[in-house]
N, C-alpha and C positions, 0 to 999 in steps of 0.2 A: 191296781196300783200301776202307774206308768213306769215302764222299764226301758231304758235306752242302752242298747248293746251293739257293739261292732265285732264281727267275727272274721277271722282270716285263717285259711287252712288249705292244704293241698289235697286232703282226703276227708270230706265231710260225712263219712259213713257213721251212722249211729249217734250223731250229735247235730245240732244242739238240742238239749232236753231241758225242760223246766220241771223241777221236783217241788211238790207241795207237801208241807207238813202242817196240818191243821190241829190246833190245840184249843181246849175249852175246859170250863170247870165241870166237875162231877157233882154228885149229890152232896158230898161233904165239903165242897169248895176247893178241892185239890185241882191243880192244873194238869190235865191228862191229855194224851193224844186222842184225837177224834178221827184221824184218818191220814193216810199217805197216798200219794198218787204221782204219776209222771207222764209226760207227753212230749213228743218231739215237736220242736218249734219249726213251723214251716219257713223255708227260705225263699219261697216264690213271692214276689211282690203282690200285695193286695190285702184284703180283709179276710181273715180266717177265724172260724169259730170251732173250738175243740171241746169235747166233753170228756172229762177225766174221771174214770172209775176210781173211787177211793176205797182203801182197805185199811184194816187195823190188825196188828199182831194179836194172837190169842195165846193164852197159857196152854200148856200141853196136858195138864191134868186138872181134875176137879179141885184137889187140895190147893194147887197153885192159884186157881181162879178165886177160890174163897179167900185165901191169904192176901192176894192182890186187891180184892175188893175192900177188905177191912183196913189194910195199910194205906190204900190210895196209890200204891206203886204198881201201875199196870205195865205190861210188856211194851217196850218201844225200841226202835232202832237207835243205836248210838251214832251211827254214821249214815247220813242221808244218801250217800252214794249207793247203798244197798238197794234202795228203791229204784234207781235208774238202771241198775245192772240186773240181768237175769241169773247171773252166776251165784250159786249158793242159796237161792231163794226157794228152790224146789222142796226143801225140807222144813221150811217155815210155815207154821199154821197161821192162816189169816182169815178174817171175816170181812165180807163186803160191807161198806159203810156209806153208801150213797154216791153222789156225783157232784162235780164242780165244773161249771162251764167257764172257759177262758176265751177271751177275744183277742186276736193278734192283728195289728196293723203293721204290715211289713213293707218297707220301702227299699 
């Protein structure tokens, strides 16, 4: 999807980032999260290709996994900023879920 954005700042440390949230149907037809990922957007002019490692949150116990499978309510982040920040994520259990390739044309 083409995105047109203009940024202005005095301190570009740690930004800009693009955060992806990928959703899709499960076996029962429920719309569930398939993966989250984030990457820093390059601010040097030119064509840039980035591969984003995707991950999905996991339940912390077997009982929660079984319950979430039956109800179709899988673990997901309520705030997408959690994906872009490292703070507080060290205690979150996640599973690798593939890759997404993004192409940037920066002017």
